[in-house]
MARVOZA-38749 format. One record per residue (C-alpha): residue number from 1; x, y, z; residue in one letter. Coordinates in Angstrom, 3 decimals. Layout:
N
+-----+----------+----------+----------+------+
! pos !       px !       py !       pz ! code !
+-----+----------+----------+----------+------+
! NUM !        X !        Y !        Z !    A !
...
+-----+----------+----------+----------+------+
***
This chain:
399
+-----+----------+----------+----------+------+
! pos !       px !       py !       pz ! code !
+-----+----------+----------+----------+------+
!   1 !   52.580 !  -19.966 !   40.462 !    M !
!   2 !   50.150 !  -19.394 !   37.815 !    I !
!   3 !   46.683 !  -19.034 !   38.985 !    E !
!   4 !   44.144 !  -20.593 !   36.129 !    L !
!   5 !   41.025 !  -19.664 !   37.683 !    S !
!   6 !   40.012 !  -16.116 !   36.584 !    L !
!   7 !   39.015 !  -13.096 !   38.459 !    T !
!   8 !   35.743 !  -11.285 !   38.699 !    E !
!   9 !   36.939 !   -8.682 !   36.579 !    E !
!  10 !   38.291 !  -11.185 !   33.903 !    Q !
!  11 !   34.918 !  -12.988 !   33.896 !    Q !
!  12 !   33.031 !  -10.132 !   33.412 !    E !
!  13 !   35.427 !   -8.471 !   30.152 !    I !
!  14 !   35.299 !  -12.251 !   28.866 !    Q !
!  15 !   31.650 !  -12.396 !   29.172 !    A !
!  16 !   31.024 !   -8.994 !   27.401 !    L !
!  17 !   33.411 !  -10.011 !   24.596 !    A !
!  18 !   31.896 !  -13.387 !   23.993 !    R !
!  19 !   28.536 !  -11.930 !   23.643 !    R !
!  20 !   29.822 !   -8.915 !   21.498 !    F !
!  21 !   31.761 !  -11.242 !   19.292 !    A !
!  22 !   28.498 !  -13.761 !   19.011 !    R !
!  23 !   25.686 !  -10.864 !   18.320 !    E !
!  24 !   27.734 !   -8.243 !   16.314 !    V !
!  25 !   30.741 !   -9.618 !   14.893 !    I !
!  26 !   29.736 !  -12.912 !   13.441 !    R !
!  27 !   26.906 !  -11.664 !   11.615 !    P !
!  28 !   29.045 !   -8.562 !   10.563 !    A !
!  29 !   31.732 !  -10.904 !    9.221 !    E !
!  30 !   29.436 !  -13.371 !    7.614 !    I !
!  31 !   28.188 !  -10.391 !    5.353 !    A !
!  32 !   31.497 !   -9.139 !    4.696 !    L !
!  33 !   32.985 !  -12.318 !    3.471 !    D !
!  34 !   30.098 !  -12.621 !    0.879 !    K !
!  35 !   31.245 !   -9.132 !   -0.630 !    M !
!  36 !   33.392 !   -9.836 !   -3.909 !    A !
!  37 !   35.045 !   -6.664 !   -4.147 !    D !
!  38 !   37.376 !   -5.975 !   -0.976 !    P !
!  39 !   37.105 !   -2.069 !   -1.588 !    E !
!  40 !   33.146 !   -2.441 !   -1.032 !    T !
!  41 !   33.845 !   -4.324 !    2.518 !    V !
!  42 !   35.837 !   -1.318 !    4.058 !    F !
!  43 !   33.257 !    1.151 !    2.586 !    D !
!  44 !   30.248 !   -0.841 !    3.978 !    S !
!  45 !   28.263 !    0.673 !    6.662 !    P !
!  46 !   28.351 !   -2.790 !    8.290 !    I !
!  47 !   32.153 !   -2.568 !    8.689 !    F !
!  48 !   32.428 !    0.892 !   10.202 !    R !
!  49 !   29.337 !    0.486 !   12.666 !    K !
!  50 !   30.917 !   -2.736 !   13.912 !    T !
!  51 !   34.286 !   -1.113 !   14.570 !    L !
!  52 !   32.331 !    1.850 !   16.213 !    K !
!  53 !   30.785 !   -0.336 !   18.325 !    K !
!  54 !   34.163 !   -2.018 !   19.037 !    A !
!  55 !   35.724 !    0.952 !   19.957 !    Y !
!  56 !   32.771 !    2.109 !   22.384 !    T !
!  57 !   33.324 !   -0.784 !   24.342 !    L !
!  58 !   37.029 !   -0.369 !   24.645 !    G !
!  59 !   38.267 !   -3.377 !   22.347 !    F !
!  60 !   40.910 !   -0.995 !   20.482 !    H !
!  61 !   42.795 !    0.179 !   23.555 !    K !
!  62 !   43.073 !   -2.844 !   26.019 !    M !
!  63 !   46.680 !   -2.835 !   25.995 !    G !
!  64 !   47.361 !    0.853 !   26.379 !    I !
!  65 !   48.132 !    2.147 !   30.274 !    R !
!  66 !   45.232 !    3.733 !   32.129 !    E !
!  67 !   46.899 !    6.863 !   32.810 !    D !
!  68 !   47.172 !    7.618 !   28.763 !    L !
!  69 !   43.232 !    6.705 !   28.475 !    G !
!  70 !   43.559 !    3.011 !   27.763 !    G !
!  71 !   42.360 !    0.051 !   29.756 !    L !
!  72 !   45.452 !   -1.266 !   31.196 !    G !
!  73 !   44.730 !   -4.664 !   31.096 !    L !
!  74 !   47.606 !   -7.052 !   31.616 !    D !
!  75 !   48.459 !   -9.758 !   28.884 !    P !
!  76 !   46.473 !  -12.710 !   29.602 !    V !
!  77 !   43.233 !  -10.725 !   30.194 !    T !
!  78 !   43.749 !   -9.277 !   27.059 !    T !
!  79 !   44.214 !  -12.381 !   25.376 !    G !
!  80 !   41.027 !  -13.826 !   26.894 !    L !
!  81 !   39.309 !  -11.152 !   25.133 !    V !
!  82 !   40.878 !  -11.773 !   21.701 !    W !
!  83 !   40.223 !  -15.372 !   21.946 !    E !
!  84 !   36.300 !  -14.473 !   22.791 !    E !
!  85 !   36.304 !  -12.149 !   20.110 !    L !
!  86 !   37.939 !  -14.397 !   17.575 !    A !
!  87 !   35.006 !  -17.019 !   18.074 !    V !
!  88 !   32.995 !  -14.440 !   16.498 !    G !
!  89 !   35.239 !  -13.326 !   13.474 !    G !
!  90 !   38.860 !  -13.415 !   12.943 !    V !
!  91 !   39.073 !  -10.385 !   10.218 !    G !
!  92 !   37.919 !   -7.737 !   12.535 !    I !
!  93 !   39.184 !   -9.414 !   15.401 !    T !
!  94 !   42.732 !   -8.859 !   13.559 !    A !
!  95 !   41.733 !   -5.139 !   12.702 !    T !
!  96 !   41.277 !   -4.391 !   16.425 !    L !
!  97 !   44.503 !   -6.313 !   17.015 !    L !
!  98 !   46.524 !   -4.247 !   14.536 !    A !
!  99 !   44.521 !   -0.927 !   15.306 !    A !
! 100 !   46.604 !   -0.027 !   18.352 !    P !
! 101 !   50.315 !   -0.965 !   17.107 !    V !
! 102 !   51.201 !    2.494 !   16.781 !    A !
! 103 !   49.940 !    4.228 !   20.041 !    P !
! 104 !   50.918 !    1.181 !   21.810 !    L !
! 105 !   54.425 !    1.326 !   20.978 !    F !
! 106 !   54.333 !    5.264 !   20.974 !    L !
! 107 !   53.654 !    4.691 !   24.661 !    S !
! 108 !   56.212 !    2.438 !   25.293 !    V !
! 109 !   59.436 !    3.613 !   23.088 !    L !
! 110 !   58.187 !    7.440 !   23.645 !    A !
! 111 !   56.739 !    7.483 !   27.382 !    S !
! 112 !   58.650 !   10.553 !   27.899 !    G !
! 113 !   57.590 !   12.408 !   24.960 !    R !
! 114 !   54.277 !   14.007 !   26.474 !    T !
! 115 !   53.672 !   15.800 !   23.046 !    D !
! 116 !   53.399 !   13.099 !   20.871 !    L !
! 117 !   51.396 !   11.124 !   23.603 !    I !
! 118 !   49.057 !   13.841 !   23.640 !    D !
! 119 !   48.947 !   14.051 !   19.972 !    R !
! 120 !   48.626 !   10.463 !   19.202 !    F !
! 121 !   47.768 !    8.380 !   22.032 !    V !
! 122 !   45.324 !    9.978 !   24.174 !    R !
! 123 !   43.128 !   11.034 !   21.146 !    P !
! 124 !   43.399 !    7.351 !   19.780 !    Y !
! 125 !   42.309 !    6.185 !   23.457 !    C !
! 126 !   39.314 !    8.736 !   23.321 !    E !
! 127 !   37.874 !    7.891 !   20.203 !    D !
! 128 !   34.801 !    6.187 !   19.990 !    T !
! 129 !   34.015 !    6.612 !   16.413 !    G !
! 130 !   36.644 !    4.143 !   14.880 !    A !
! 131 !   38.036 !    7.376 !   13.107 !    S !
! 132 !   41.585 !    6.492 !   14.523 !    R !
! 133 !   43.201 !    3.365 !   13.168 !    I !
! 134 !   47.013 !    2.617 !   12.807 !    S !
! 135 !   49.205 !    0.042 !   11.090 !    A !
! 136 !   52.881 !   -0.844 !   11.141 !    W !
! 137 !   54.592 !   -0.952 !    8.017 !    G !
! 138 !   57.855 !   -3.110 !    7.539 !    S !
! 139 !   57.383 !   -6.108 !    4.997 !    S !
! 140 !   58.280 !   -4.541 !    1.321 !    E !
! 141 !   58.028 !   -6.064 !   -1.981 !    P !
! 142 !   61.564 !   -7.659 !   -1.980 !    N !
! 143 !   61.827 !   -7.653 !    1.921 !    I !
! 144 !   59.434 !  -10.196 !    3.526 !    G !
! 145 !   61.261 !  -12.801 !    5.490 !    S !
! 146 !   64.436 !  -10.835 !    5.350 !    D !
! 147 !   63.215 !   -8.478 !    7.823 !    G !
! 148 !   64.228 !  -10.819 !   10.139 !    S !
! 149 !   67.783 !  -10.947 !    8.582 !    N !
! 150 !   69.893 !   -8.769 !   10.756 !    Y !
! 151 !   73.049 !  -10.504 !    9.854 !    H !
! 152 !   73.767 !   -9.614 !    6.233 !    D !
! 153 !   74.581 !   -5.987 !    5.802 !    P !
! 154 !   73.672 !   -6.017 !    1.763 !    G !
! 155 !   70.176 !   -6.441 !    3.165 !    V !
! 156 !   68.058 !   -3.776 !    4.448 !    H !
! 157 !   64.674 !   -1.660 !    3.889 !    H !
! 158 !   64.405 !    0.124 !    0.576 !    E !
! 159 !   61.787 !    2.318 !    2.177 !    T !
! 160 !   64.566 !    5.218 !    3.043 !    K !
! 161 !   64.434 !    7.932 !    5.546 !    A !
! 162 !   67.024 !   11.003 !    5.044 !    R !
! 163 !   67.370 !   14.059 !    7.340 !    K !
! 164 !   67.097 !   17.090 !    5.295 !    E !
! 165 !   67.434 !   20.347 !    7.843 !    G !
! 166 !   64.850 !   19.531 !   10.919 !    T !
! 167 !   62.799 !   17.047 !    9.215 !    Q !
! 168 !   62.977 !   13.435 !    7.646 !    W !
! 169 !   61.887 !   12.682 !    4.140 !    V !
! 170 !   60.758 !    9.238 !    3.539 !    I !
! 171 !   60.335 !    7.892 !    0.126 !    D !
! 172 !   59.584 !    4.070 !   -1.014 !    G !
! 173 !   56.827 !    1.277 !   -0.659 !    A !
! 174 !   55.270 !   -1.242 !    1.733 !    K !
! 175 !   53.904 !   -4.574 !    0.433 !    S !
! 176 !   50.186 !   -5.401 !    0.025 !    S !
! 177 !   50.245 !   -7.158 !    3.462 !    F !
! 178 !   50.445 !   -4.106 !    5.896 !    V !
! 179 !   47.286 !   -4.960 !    8.068 !    S !
! 180 !   44.863 !   -1.753 !    8.164 !    N !
! 181 !   47.008 !   -0.364 !    5.464 !    G !
! 182 !   44.501 !    1.044 !    3.347 !    G !
! 183 !   42.420 !    2.474 !    6.461 !    I !
! 184 !   44.592 !    3.788 !    8.692 !    A !
! 185 !   45.534 !    7.200 !    9.561 !    D !
! 186 !   48.760 !    6.806 !   11.189 !    F !
! 187 !   51.798 !    4.347 !   10.395 !    F !
! 188 !   54.460 !    2.922 !   12.633 !    L !
! 189 !   57.019 !    2.737 !    9.731 !    L !
! 190 !   60.062 !    1.083 !    9.305 !    F !
! 191 !   62.790 !    3.038 !    7.099 !    C !
! 192 !   66.547 !    2.297 !    6.336 !    C !
! 193 !   68.440 !    5.248 !    7.634 !    V !
! 194 !   72.155 !    3.676 !    7.330 !    D !
! 195 !   72.131 !    1.281 !    4.638 !    P !
! 196 !   75.526 !   -0.254 !    5.595 !    S !
! 197 !   74.180 !   -1.755 !    8.518 !    K !
! 198 !   71.586 !   -3.715 !    6.812 !    G !
! 199 !   68.332 !   -4.395 !    8.640 !    I !
! 200 !   69.788 !   -2.894 !   11.789 !    P !
! 201 !   70.188 !    0.083 !    9.771 !    G !
! 202 !   66.540 !    0.823 !    9.925 !    S !
! 203 !   64.750 !    3.323 !   12.261 !    G !
! 204 !   61.361 !    3.547 !   13.446 !    V !
! 205 !   59.350 !    6.558 !   12.372 !    F !
! 206 !   55.587 !    8.000 !   13.395 !    L !
! 207 !   53.918 !    8.889 !   10.008 !    V !
! 208 !   50.573 !   10.350 !    9.662 !    P !
! 209 !   48.346 !    9.929 !    6.576 !    Y !
! 210 !   48.724 !   12.957 !    4.711 !    G !
! 211 !   50.625 !   14.500 !    1.589 !    E !
! 212 !   52.895 !   12.001 !   -0.274 !    G !
! 213 !   51.169 !    8.876 !    1.316 !    V !
! 214 !   49.142 !    6.785 !   -1.056 !    T !
! 215 !   47.327 !    3.888 !    0.131 !    R !
! 216 !   46.211 !    0.880 !   -2.244 !    G !
! 217 !   43.603 !   -0.922 !   -3.084 !    R !
! 218 !   42.662 !   -3.789 !   -0.346 !    A !
! 219 !   44.151 !   -6.937 !   -1.194 !    L !
! 220 !   41.635 !   -9.909 !   -2.517 !    D !
! 221 !   42.337 !  -12.902 !   -0.144 !    K !
! 222 !   40.798 !  -16.243 !    0.260 !    I !
! 223 !   40.201 !  -15.811 !    3.787 !    G !
! 224 !   40.229 !  -12.872 !    6.435 !    M !
! 225 !   38.346 !  -10.498 !    4.235 !    R !
! 226 !   37.282 !   -8.449 !    6.638 !    A !
! 227 !   40.806 !   -7.283 !    7.577 !    L !
! 228 !   41.952 !   -4.617 !    5.552 !    N !
! 229 !   45.684 !   -5.251 !    3.994 !    Q !
! 230 !   47.250 !   -2.893 !    1.190 !    A !
! 231 !   50.083 !   -1.639 !    0.168 !    E !
! 232 !   51.553 !    1.978 !    1.274 !    L !
! 233 !   53.580 !    4.442 !   -0.901 !    A !
! 234 !   55.640 !    7.566 !    0.141 !    F !
! 235 !   56.564 !    9.815 !   -2.082 !    D !
! 236 !   58.806 !   12.932 !   -0.535 !    R !
! 237 !   56.719 !   12.409 !    2.701 !    V !
! 238 !   58.148 !   15.132 !    5.392 !    C !
! 239 !   57.883 !   14.480 !    8.808 !    I !
! 240 !   59.165 !   16.575 !   12.014 !    P !
! 241 !   62.670 !   15.001 !   13.225 !    E !
! 242 !   61.384 !   14.097 !   16.406 !    D !
! 243 !   58.727 !   11.868 !   15.159 !    Y !
! 244 !   61.739 !    9.052 !   14.678 !    M !
! 245 !   60.632 !    6.799 !   17.669 !    I !
! 246 !   63.599 !    4.574 !   17.616 !    M !
! 247 !   67.323 !    5.223 !   15.954 !    P !
! 248 !   68.819 !    2.263 !   13.874 !    P !
! 249 !   71.226 !    0.521 !   15.982 !    G !
! 250 !   72.215 !   -2.703 !   17.649 !    D !
! 251 !   69.013 !   -2.488 !   19.732 !    S !
! 252 !   66.874 !   -2.796 !   16.453 !    Y !
! 253 !   67.058 !   -6.448 !   16.568 !    P !
! 254 !   65.702 !   -6.469 !   20.319 !    M !
! 255 !   62.915 !   -4.239 !   19.511 !    M !
! 256 !   61.916 !   -5.879 !   16.258 !    H !
! 257 !   61.375 !   -9.476 !   18.423 !    N !
! 258 !   59.839 !   -7.321 !   20.906 !    A !
! 259 !   57.012 !   -6.501 !   18.351 !    I !
! 260 !   56.977 !  -10.181 !   17.028 !    K !
! 261 !   56.577 !  -11.539 !   20.306 !    T !
! 262 !   53.167 !   -9.574 !   21.069 !    V !
! 263 !   52.144 !  -10.253 !   17.462 !    G !
! 264 !   52.505 !  -13.990 !   17.839 !    N !
! 265 !   50.771 !  -14.226 !   20.960 !    I !
! 266 !   47.860 !  -12.289 !   19.360 !    G !
! 267 !   47.702 !  -14.439 !   15.938 !    V !
! 268 !   47.754 !  -17.682 !   18.218 !    G !
! 269 !   44.670 !  -16.190 !   20.121 !    Y !
! 270 !   42.875 !  -15.411 !   16.880 !    L !
! 271 !   43.689 !  -19.026 !   16.082 !    A !
! 272 !   42.243 !  -20.384 !   19.042 !    V !
! 273 !   39.037 !  -18.710 !   18.951 !    G !
! 274 !   38.633 !  -19.576 !   15.220 !    L !
! 275 !   39.206 !  -23.007 !   15.840 !    L !
! 276 !   36.350 !  -22.847 !   18.978 !    R !
! 277 !   34.002 !  -21.426 !   16.336 !    A !
! 278 !   34.465 !  -24.363 !   13.942 !    A !
! 279 !   34.641 !  -26.848 !   16.598 !    Y !
! 280 !   31.042 !  -25.679 !   18.214 !    E !
! 281 !   29.360 !  -25.509 !   14.969 !    E !
! 282 !   30.734 !  -28.911 !   13.953 !    A !
! 283 !   29.855 !  -30.442 !   17.188 !    L !
! 284 !   26.190 !  -28.784 !   17.428 !    S !
! 285 !   25.756 !  -30.269 !   13.898 !    Y !
! 286 !   26.885 !  -33.656 !   15.096 !    A !
! 287 !   24.487 !  -33.918 !   17.927 !    K !
! 288 !   21.785 !  -33.184 !   15.583 !    E !
! 289 !   22.407 !  -35.044 !   12.240 !    R !
! 290 !   21.174 !  -38.668 !   12.655 !    V !
! 291 !   22.581 !  -41.220 !    9.905 !    Q !
! 292 !   22.699 !  -44.959 !   10.503 !    W !
! 293 !   19.624 !  -44.608 !   13.298 !    G !
! 294 !   21.707 !  -42.406 !   15.862 !    R !
! 295 !   23.418 !  -38.855 !   15.993 !    P !
! 296 !   26.791 !  -38.799 !   14.033 !    I !
! 297 !   28.251 !  -37.614 !   17.122 !    F !
! 298 !   27.754 !  -41.386 !   18.485 !    E !
! 299 !   29.949 !  -42.709 !   15.784 !    H !
! 300 !   33.520 !  -43.164 !   16.553 !    E !
! 301 !   35.034 !  -41.574 !   13.405 !    A !
! 302 !   33.290 !  -38.202 !   14.229 !    V !
! 303 !   33.507 !  -38.352 !   17.917 !    A !
! 304 !   37.574 !  -38.702 !   17.518 !    F !
! 305 !   37.684 !  -35.802 !   15.040 !    R !
! 306 !   35.958 !  -33.789 !   17.543 !    L !
! 307 !   37.841 !  -34.693 !   20.601 !    F !
! 308 !   41.095 !  -33.731 !   19.093 !    E !
! 309 !   39.701 !  -30.840 !   17.980 !    A !
! 310 !   38.667 !  -30.227 !   22.063 !    F !
! 311 !   42.459 !  -31.353 !   22.822 !    Q !
! 312 !   43.892 !  -28.774 !   20.550 !    A !
! 313 !   42.214 !  -26.062 !   21.614 !    I !
! 314 !   42.809 !  -26.569 !   25.403 !    E !
! 315 !   46.410 !  -27.193 !   24.543 !    A !
! 316 !   47.019 !  -24.121 !   22.314 !    A !
! 317 !   45.269 !  -21.822 !   25.199 !    R !
! 318 !   47.557 !  -23.414 !   27.513 !    G !
! 319 !   50.606 !  -22.569 !   25.826 !    L !
! 320 !   48.979 !  -19.031 !   24.968 !    L !
! 321 !   48.323 !  -18.211 !   28.823 !    W !
! 322 !   52.068 !  -19.045 !   29.610 !    K !
! 323 !   53.527 !  -16.709 !   26.780 !    A !
! 324 !   51.125 !  -14.228 !   28.114 !    S !
! 325 !   51.942 !  -14.646 !   31.696 !    W !
! 326 !   55.536 !  -14.326 !   30.655 !    T !
! 327 !   55.076 !  -11.352 !   28.804 !    L !
! 328 !   53.765 !   -9.831 !   31.976 !    A !
! 329 !   56.400 !  -10.816 !   34.036 !    N !
! 330 !   59.199 !  -10.718 !   32.225 !    K !
! 331 !   60.911 !   -7.873 !   30.210 !    F !
! 332 !   60.039 !   -8.107 !   26.690 !    L !
! 333 !   58.580 !  -11.557 !   27.087 !    G !
! 334 !   59.814 !  -14.768 !   25.488 !    D !
! 335 !   59.862 !  -14.885 !   21.712 !    F !
! 336 !   60.486 !  -18.500 !   21.736 !    R !
! 337 !   57.400 !  -19.197 !   23.941 !    L !
! 338 !   55.514 !  -16.852 !   22.134 !    S !
! 339 !   56.534 !  -18.469 !   18.554 !    A !
! 340 !   55.707 !  -22.333 !   19.914 !    A !
! 341 !   52.515 !  -20.809 !   20.981 !    A !
! 342 !   51.757 !  -18.990 !   17.809 !    R !
! 343 !   52.831 !  -21.804 !   15.337 !    V !
! 344 !   51.081 !  -24.506 !   17.352 !    F !
! 345 !   47.926 !  -22.973 !   17.858 !    A !
! 346 !   47.863 !  -21.603 !   13.880 !    T !
! 347 !   48.676 !  -25.488 !   12.604 !    N !
! 348 !   45.985 !  -26.655 !   14.723 !    M !
! 349 !   43.532 !  -24.469 !   13.719 !    A !
! 350 !   44.413 !  -25.293 !    9.951 !    M !
! 351 !   44.511 !  -29.003 !   10.921 !    K !
! 352 !   41.184 !  -28.999 !   12.530 !    H !
! 353 !   39.320 !  -26.608 !   10.702 !    T !
! 354 !   39.467 !  -28.876 !    7.835 !    V !
! 355 !   38.272 !  -31.829 !    9.908 !    E !
! 356 !   35.527 !  -29.945 !   11.223 !    M !
! 357 !   34.307 !  -29.862 !    7.608 !    V !
! 358 !   34.635 !  -33.433 !    7.080 !    Q !
! 359 !   32.182 !  -33.861 !   10.106 !    V !
! 360 !   29.593 !  -32.073 !    8.103 !    L !
! 361 !   30.349 !  -33.897 !    4.925 !    G !
! 362 !   28.916 !  -32.265 !    1.797 !    G !
! 363 !   27.320 !  -29.630 !    4.002 !    Y !
! 364 !   30.820 !  -28.653 !    5.106 !    G !
! 365 !   31.570 !  -27.237 !    1.769 !    I !
! 366 !   28.578 !  -25.522 !    1.591 !    S !
! 367 !   28.055 !  -21.788 !    2.144 !    K !
! 368 !   24.883 !  -22.645 !    4.052 !    E !
! 369 !   27.249 !  -23.222 !    6.926 !    F !
! 370 !   30.623 !  -21.005 !    7.876 !    T !
! 371 !   32.791 !  -23.981 !    8.408 !    L !
! 372 !   34.016 !  -23.405 !    4.777 !    E !
! 373 !   34.584 !  -19.557 !    5.496 !    K !
! 374 !   36.594 !  -21.020 !    8.957 !    Y !
! 375 !   38.694 !  -23.223 !    6.838 !    M !
! 376 !   39.954 !  -20.221 !    4.633 !    R !
! 377 !   40.162 !  -17.681 !    7.414 !    D !
! 378 !   42.573 !  -20.395 !    9.490 !    A !
! 379 !   44.961 !  -20.709 !    5.917 !    K !
! 380 !   46.094 !  -16.784 !    6.446 !    L !
! 381 !   46.725 !  -17.207 !   10.434 !    L !
! 382 !   49.629 !  -19.698 !    9.082 !    Q !
! 383 !   51.236 !  -17.058 !    7.044 !    I !
! 384 !   50.201 !  -13.518 !    8.747 !    M !
! 385 !   52.762 !  -11.673 !   10.230 !    D !
! 386 !   55.518 !  -13.927 !    8.785 !    A !
! 387 !   55.114 !  -17.548 !    7.817 !    T !
! 388 !   55.198 !  -20.171 !   10.384 !    N !
! 389 !   58.470 !  -21.331 !    8.964 !    E !
! 390 !   60.281 !  -18.306 !    9.505 !    I !
! 391 !   58.770 !  -17.855 !   13.231 !    I !
! 392 !   59.739 !  -21.536 !   13.949 !    A !
! 393 !   63.411 !  -21.030 !   12.662 !    L !
! 394 !   63.621 !  -18.003 !   14.731 !    K !
! 395 !   62.413 !  -19.699 !   17.422 !    G !
! 396 !   64.456 !  -23.026 !   16.912 !    A !
! 397 !   67.894 !  -20.359 !   16.805 !    A !
! 398 !   66.956 !  -19.651 !   20.592 !    L !
! 399 !   66.687 !  -23.353 !   21.999 !    L !
+-----+----------+----------+----------+------+
***
């Protein structure tokens, strides 16, 4: 049976994340969101200091095994933390969510490779200065949703890896939607090795930032402005042959869907945390704002909006907890369940942040409050790491 009560350890780390989110992440996100030039955001001492504080507390390594230097938290406990951090701000939280992607999957896909583990995973876990950040590059200018098209042999990644002697040479580019792309120092990269096999002809490579790698300017977005997203270009980037973490072949779709399963759950928790932040601000305002002789919370039109948001938060969290529990107890988790949780949570976040803006009326669209920011942030969650439509189609195919 699934236990809904939290252990003492879970309560402690949840409380720590809650304090950090409200005292550190929220003021940082609000300040960073106001910066007009996205490049200024990621050069800002505010951004770097916030990440360093998060790394010091270990929020960058929660899912990595303890014997490798991580915290070894299970998916449910990790989800509790992601939700609390996202209440403070989804941009910085998404940065932390994406930062361990390379070391995390390296620890799984190359668990027996002690040389790579010692070179990339352990130093990442030991980092308290936020100097080690990773990213994963799959999406390309012409390969977005097609990255999940495993059946058409005519579709393949245009970023290519070819063998030259004892090394791989990589050429190509990834789109502007690589989370942490402009600030990461190593990448989990998807490259075409055998174009005749289509997308399954891709291999997964570990690529350090260095000669031949160009990081583009940060994407200028309407929301989640504290999450760096930038294009990557590779010009004859040479890496050792053993930096191929997974070869191309029939197992590629399984591996790709496993990454998506974890990603879906993470994005879902971002949505719940964001919606909680919007709901809490609107609820507080509604209990203080007096119109027609009483707090507007007592007016049915407002009360119904708030209660529907409360329902959405509880329902989305319940679905995410089940998806997280399944991930912890079933090999590779359940893509269908993670897709349902992610699509529901992000759609609810978009719908109800709009409604929370409405609760504040004219003040809701004023930058004096943060609700308009939550509304802008929520839109990106319906698109982040594949659109909700594509995730829903992939989930529906498994019914």
